[in-house]
C-alpha positions as CSV (number, residue, x, y, z in Angstrom):
1,M,-18.1,-125.1,-201.0
2,T,-21.9,-125.1,-200.7
3,P,-23.7,-122.4,-198.7
4,V,-24.4,-124.9,-195.9
5,E,-20.7,-125.7,-195.7
6,L,-19.8,-122.0,-195.8
7,S,-22.2,-121.3,-193.0
8,R,-20.5,-124.0,-190.9
9,T,-17.1,-122.4,-191.8
10,V,-18.3,-119.0,-190.5
11,L,-19.6,-120.6,-187.3
12,R,-16.2,-122.3,-186.7
13,A,-14.5,-118.9,-187.1
14,V,-16.9,-117.4,-184.5
15,R,-16.2,-120.3,-182.2
16,R,-12.4,-119.9,-182.6
17,A,-12.7,-116.2,-181.8
18,V,-14.8,-116.9,-178.7
19,D,-12.4,-119.7,-177.5
20,A,-9.4,-117.4,-178.0
21,G,-11.1,-114.7,-175.8
22,E,-11.2,-112.2,-178.6
23,L,-15.0,-112.1,-178.5
24,V,-17.3,-112.5,-175.4
25,A,-20.6,-113.6,-177.0
26,P,-22.7,-116.7,-177.4
27,V,-22.0,-118.6,-180.6
28,P,-25.2,-118.5,-182.7
29,E,-26.9,-121.7,-183.9
30,R,-26.5,-120.7,-187.5
31,A,-24.9,-118.1,-189.7
32,Q,-26.8,-116.8,-192.6
33,V,-24.9,-116.6,-195.9
34,A,-26.3,-115.3,-199.2
35,P,-25.1,-113.7,-202.4
36,P,-23.8,-110.2,-201.6
37,G,-26.3,-107.3,-202.1
38,P,-25.6,-103.9,-203.7
39,G,-22.2,-102.6,-202.8
40,G,-21.0,-106.1,-201.8
41,R,-18.3,-108.2,-203.4
42,G,-17.2,-111.8,-203.6
43,D,-19.3,-114.9,-203.8
44,Y,-21.2,-114.7,-200.5
45,A,-21.9,-112.3,-197.6
46,T,-22.8,-112.8,-194.0
47,N,-24.2,-110.4,-191.4
48,V,-22.9,-112.5,-188.5
49,A,-20.7,-109.6,-187.2
50,L,-23.7,-107.3,-186.9
51,Q,-25.5,-110.2,-185.2
52,L,-22.8,-110.5,-182.6
53,A,-22.0,-106.8,-182.1
54,R,-24.5,-106.1,-179.3
55,P,-23.9,-109.2,-177.2
56,A,-20.2,-108.7,-177.6
57,G,-20.4,-105.0,-176.7
58,R,-18.3,-104.0,-179.7
59,P,-18.9,-102.1,-182.9
60,P,-19.8,-104.4,-185.9
61,Q,-16.8,-103.3,-187.8
62,E,-14.5,-104.4,-185.0
63,V,-16.2,-107.7,-184.7
64,A,-15.9,-108.2,-188.4
65,R,-12.2,-107.5,-188.3
66,I,-11.8,-110.2,-185.6
67,L,-13.8,-112.7,-187.6
68,R,-12.0,-111.9,-190.8
69,S,-8.7,-113.1,-189.4
70,H,-10.2,-116.5,-188.6
71,L,-12.1,-116.8,-191.9
72,A,-9.3,-115.7,-194.2
73,D,-7.2,-118.9,-193.7
74,A,-10.2,-121.3,-193.8
75,E,-10.0,-124.1,-196.4
76,G,-11.8,-123.0,-199.6
77,V,-11.8,-119.3,-198.8
78,A,-9.7,-117.1,-201.1
79,G,-10.4,-113.8,-199.5
80,V,-12.6,-111.9,-197.0
81,D,-13.6,-108.2,-197.3
82,I,-15.6,-106.0,-194.9
83,T,-18.2,-103.7,-196.5
84,G,-21.0,-101.4,-195.2
85,P,-21.6,-101.4,-191.5
86,G,-19.8,-104.8,-190.9
87,F,-20.8,-107.3,-193.6
88,L,-18.2,-110.0,-194.3
89,N,-17.9,-110.6,-198.0
90,I,-16.3,-114.0,-198.8
91,T,-14.6,-115.0,-202.0
92,L,-14.2,-118.7,-202.5
93,D,-11.1,-120.2,-204.2
94,G,-11.3,-121.8,-207.6
95,S,-12.0,-125.2,-206.2
96,G,-15.5,-124.0,-205.0
97,A,-17.4,-125.1,-208.1
98,Q,-15.4,-128.4,-208.3
99,A,-16.3,-129.2,-204.7
100,L,-19.9,-128.3,-205.2
101,V,-20.3,-130.5,-208.2
102,A,-18.6,-133.4,-206.4
103,E,-20.9,-132.9,-203.5
104,I,-24.1,-132.9,-205.7
105,L,-23.0,-136.0,-207.6
106,R,-22.1,-137.8,-204.3
107,R,-25.4,-136.9,-202.7
108,G,-27.5,-137.5,-205.8
109,A,-31.2,-137.1,-205.0
110,R,-30.3,-136.4,-201.4
111,Y,-28.6,-133.1,-202.3
112,G,-30.4,-130.3,-200.3
113,V,-32.2,-132.9,-198.2
114,V,-31.8,-132.8,-194.4
115,D,-30.6,-136.2,-193.2
116,E,-31.8,-136.1,-189.6
117,P,-35.3,-135.3,-188.3
118,T,-35.6,-131.8,-186.9
119,G,-38.4,-132.7,-184.5
120,E,-40.7,-130.2,-186.2
121,L,-44.3,-131.5,-186.3
122,V,-46.6,-129.8,-188.8
123,Q,-50.3,-130.3,-189.6
124,L,-51.3,-129.1,-193.0
125,H,-55.0,-128.6,-193.2
126,H,-56.8,-127.5,-196.4
127,P,-60.3,-127.1,-197.8
128,R,-61.8,-129.5,-200.3
129,E,-60.4,-127.6,-203.3
130,V,-58.0,-128.9,-205.9
131,R,-55.3,-126.3,-205.8
132,A,-55.2,-126.4,-202.0
133,A,-54.9,-130.2,-202.1
134,V,-52.1,-130.1,-204.6
135,T,-50.3,-127.3,-202.7
136,A,-50.5,-129.1,-199.4
137,H,-49.2,-132.3,-201.0
138,A,-46.2,-130.5,-202.4
139,V,-45.5,-128.5,-199.3
140,A,-45.6,-131.8,-197.3
141,R,-43.0,-133.3,-199.6
142,I,-40.8,-130.2,-199.3
143,L,-41.2,-130.1,-195.5
144,R,-40.3,-133.8,-195.1
145,S,-37.2,-133.2,-197.2
146,Q,-36.1,-130.7,-194.6
147,G,-36.6,-133.1,-191.7
148,A,-40.1,-132.2,-190.5
149,L,-42.8,-134.7,-189.6
150,V,-45.9,-133.8,-191.6
151,R,-49.6,-134.9,-191.5
152,T,-52.1,-133.6,-194.1
153,S,-55.8,-133.3,-193.7
154,C,-58.8,-132.1,-195.7
155,E,-62.0,-130.5,-194.5
156,D,-64.0,-133.1,-196.3
157,E,-63.4,-136.3,-198.3
158,P,-61.2,-135.5,-201.2
159,D,-62.2,-135.9,-204.8
160,P,-61.0,-139.4,-206.0
161,A,-59.7,-137.7,-209.2
162,W,-57.1,-135.9,-207.2
163,A,-55.4,-139.1,-206.3
164,A,-56.0,-140.9,-209.6
165,V,-54.9,-138.0,-211.9
166,L,-52.9,-135.6,-209.8
167,G,-51.2,-138.1,-207.4
168,V,-52.5,-136.3,-204.3
169,S,-52.8,-138.2,-201.0
170,V,-54.4,-137.0,-197.8
171,D,-53.7,-138.6,-194.4
172,A,-57.2,-137.8,-193.0
173,H,-60.3,-135.8,-193.7
174,G,-62.7,-133.9,-191.5
175,T,-61.6,-132.0,-188.4
176,P,-58.2,-133.1,-187.1
177,A,-58.7,-135.1,-183.9
178,A,-55.3,-134.3,-182.4
179,P,-53.7,-131.3,-184.1
180,A,-49.9,-131.1,-184.3
181,P,-48.0,-128.5,-182.3
182,L,-47.9,-126.4,-185.5
183,K,-51.1,-126.3,-187.6
184,V,-51.0,-124.6,-191.0
185,N,-54.1,-123.8,-193.0
186,V,-53.3,-124.1,-196.7
187,R,-55.6,-121.8,-198.6
188,P,-54.1,-120.6,-201.9
189,V,-56.3,-118.7,-204.4
190,P,-58.6,-121.4,-205.8
191,A,-58.4,-122.7,-209.3
192,V,-61.5,-121.6,-211.2
193,Q,-61.2,-124.4,-213.7
194,D,-60.6,-128.2,-213.4
195,P,-56.9,-128.8,-214.1
196,T,-57.2,-132.6,-214.4
197,P,-57.6,-132.6,-218.2
198,L,-54.0,-131.3,-218.4
199,G,-52.7,-134.5,-216.8
200,R,-50.7,-134.9,-213.7
201,D,-47.5,-133.1,-214.5
202,A,-48.9,-130.1,-216.4
203,A,-51.7,-129.7,-213.9
204,R,-49.5,-129.7,-210.9
205,W,-47.1,-127.2,-212.5
206,A,-50.1,-124.9,-213.4
207,L,-51.2,-125.0,-209.8
208,L,-47.8,-124.8,-208.1
209,H,-45.7,-122.4,-210.2
210,P,-47.7,-119.3,-209.4
211,A,-47.4,-117.8,-205.9
212,S,-50.3,-118.9,-203.7
213,H,-51.8,-115.4,-203.8
214,D,-51.9,-115.4,-207.6
215,H,-54.6,-116.9,-209.8
216,P,-53.4,-120.1,-211.5
217,R,-53.7,-120.2,-215.3
218,I,-55.3,-123.5,-216.3
219,T,-54.7,-123.6,-220.1
220,A,-53.2,-125.9,-222.7
221,D,-50.1,-123.7,-222.9
222,H,-48.7,-125.9,-220.1
223,L,-48.7,-128.8,-222.6
224,V,-46.9,-127.2,-225.5
225,Q,-43.3,-128.2,-226.2
226,R,-41.7,-124.9,-226.8
227,E,-39.4,-122.5,-224.8
228,T,-42.3,-120.2,-223.9
229,N,-43.5,-122.9,-221.6
230,P,-41.5,-122.9,-218.3
231,L,-42.4,-126.5,-217.5
232,F,-41.1,-127.6,-220.9
233,R,-37.9,-125.7,-220.4
234,V,-37.2,-127.4,-217.0
235,R,-38.0,-130.9,-218.3
236,Y,-36.1,-130.3,-221.6
237,A,-33.0,-129.0,-219.7
238,Y,-33.1,-132.2,-217.6
239,A,-33.4,-134.4,-220.8
240,R,-30.5,-132.5,-222.3
241,T,-28.3,-133.3,-219.4
242,R,-29.1,-137.0,-219.8
243,A,-28.5,-136.8,-223.6
244,L,-25.1,-135.2,-222.9
245,T,-24.1,-138.2,-220.7
246,R,-25.3,-140.7,-223.4
247,N,-23.5,-138.8,-226.2
248,A,-20.3,-138.5,-224.1
249,A,-20.3,-142.3,-223.4
250,A,-20.4,-142.8,-227.2
251,L,-17.2,-140.7,-227.4
252,G,-15.6,-142.6,-224.6
253,L,-15.9,-139.5,-222.4
254,T,-16.7,-139.7,-218.7
255,S,-17.4,-136.9,-216.2
256,A,-15.0,-135.7,-213.5
257,P,-15.5,-132.6,-211.3
258,G,-13.0,-130.0,-212.1
259,G,-12.5,-126.3,-212.5
260,V,-15.0,-124.5,-214.8
261,Q,-14.9,-121.1,-216.5
262,H,-16.6,-118.1,-215.0
263,E,-19.0,-118.0,-217.9
264,V,-21.0,-120.7,-216.0
265,D,-21.2,-118.8,-212.7
266,V,-25.0,-118.4,-213.1
267,L,-25.4,-122.1,-213.2
268,V,-23.0,-122.8,-210.4
269,D,-24.7,-120.2,-208.2
270,A,-28.1,-121.7,-209.0
271,L,-26.9,-125.2,-207.9
272,A,-25.3,-123.8,-204.8
273,A,-28.5,-122.0,-203.8
274,F,-30.7,-125.1,-204.1
275,P,-30.5,-126.2,-200.5
276,R,-31.3,-122.7,-199.4
277,I,-34.2,-122.5,-201.8
278,L,-35.6,-125.8,-200.4
279,A,-35.3,-124.5,-196.8
280,T,-37.0,-121.2,-197.7
281,A,-39.8,-123.0,-199.6
282,A,-40.4,-125.2,-196.5
283,R,-40.3,-122.3,-194.1
284,H,-42.8,-120.2,-196.1
285,R,-44.9,-123.2,-197.3
286,A,-44.2,-121.9,-200.8
287,P,-43.6,-124.5,-203.5
288,D,-43.6,-121.7,-206.1
289,R,-40.2,-120.7,-204.9
290,L,-38.8,-124.1,-205.8
291,A,-40.6,-124.1,-209.2
292,R,-39.2,-120.7,-210.1
293,H,-35.7,-121.7,-209.0
294,L,-35.9,-124.7,-211.3
295,V,-36.7,-122.4,-214.2
296,T,-33.7,-120.3,-213.4
297,T,-31.5,-123.4,-213.2
298,A,-32.9,-124.8,-216.5
299,D,-32.3,-121.5,-218.3
300,A,-28.7,-121.6,-217.2
301,V,-28.3,-125.2,-218.3
302,L,-29.7,-124.5,-221.8
303,A,-27.3,-121.6,-222.2
304,F,-24.4,-123.7,-221.2
305,Q,-25.1,-127.1,-222.8
306,H,-23.5,-126.4,-226.2
307,T,-20.1,-126.1,-224.6
308,V,-20.0,-129.5,-222.9
309,L,-18.9,-132.0,-225.6
310,P,-16.0,-131.7,-228.0
311,L,-16.9,-130.1,-231.4
312,G,-15.6,-131.3,-234.7
313,D,-12.0,-132.6,-234.5
314,E,-11.6,-131.3,-230.9
315,K,-10.3,-134.0,-228.6
316,P,-11.9,-134.7,-225.2
317,S,-10.0,-132.9,-222.4
318,A,-10.2,-132.4,-218.6
319,A,-12.3,-129.2,-219.3
320,H,-14.9,-131.3,-221.2
321,R,-15.0,-133.8,-218.3
322,A,-15.5,-131.0,-215.8
323,R,-18.3,-129.4,-217.9
324,L,-20.0,-132.8,-218.3
325,A,-19.9,-133.3,-214.5
326,L,-21.4,-129.8,-214.0
327,A,-24.2,-130.8,-216.5
328,E,-24.9,-134.0,-214.6
329,A,-25.0,-132.2,-211.3
330,A,-27.5,-129.7,-212.8
331,G,-29.6,-132.7,-214.0
332,T,-29.6,-134.1,-210.5
333,V,-30.9,-130.8,-209.1
334,L,-33.6,-130.5,-211.8
335,A,-34.8,-134.0,-211.3
336,G,-34.8,-133.7,-207.5
337,G,-36.7,-130.5,-207.6
338,L,-39.3,-131.8,-210.0
339,S,-39.7,-134.9,-207.8
340,L,-40.5,-132.8,-204.8
341,L,-43.2,-131.0,-206.7
342,G,-44.6,-134.4,-207.7
343,I,-43.7,-134.0,-211.4
344,D,-41.9,-136.5,-213.6
345,A,-38.5,-135.8,-215.1
346,P,-38.4,-137.8,-218.4
347,E,-35.0,-138.6,-219.9
348,H,-36.3,-138.2,-223.5
349,L,-38.4,-135.3,-224.8
């Protein structure tokens, strides 16, 4: 079960409690779910009981107990605990990872992408500066993935090298004639060096990986193929997932989502969090959040990859097929995230 699906499950529990007359409160539009904080337990936690306590006129703990009875028997939920002032801590059953992998493989490049337009209109306006231009371009791609309609503009005519080398496009330059309902000025800390000698992929990563308030490091380190380079790790992890699929085919092994061991919880959690990371990156106009999450995902892939295929005389099993499906799902997320940043994901490195 993905975080989005779990959020819907929580909302259905609230709606059932309201329909049954156990709670008198408006059903919220969304229920936030996230990994539990200190003192929590299970796979996810939600503060929806605290959110409903005041309109319902009841203590949060009482609201939580009412909702727990409706959540505990929901499909995919193994258990629900109440912690702190009224947090609902939800443990998913063993099919959670299997369903997540199946969902990612079914959705492919659309995993984490909002299917319907939200009606949000955004004008991204930036100065004639290379980091601002690249950041606005990436933010526009991420916002569009979340259903927003986006228009980009530059204060002056962009440098032609930005399009030729960095793949940046701008819808207009000069003062916007008709600003959108939401205008956002994109002004990260400028790059003090020209990043174009690094080439498109390394230059975009150098500008997008640091937070907008940090100074970007424009050095050849972004080109080296070693594990100290985060961009290399992300692209190498993706290439490894593709190599695993090719090597598995040579063994006659195909992938099939299934149960996986708890040792890969870090990777499963990273894949499950991808839609939330995209939504957060869009909301805060922060492509660095996506870039850092890709590094986390890649590191989990590289730690897990050696367990995917049979070793020695070991025969292919359902466990190998499930691990291969998990690796392929991770590759889907890595490629999709890099694409949103405007960076290529090569199958061979």
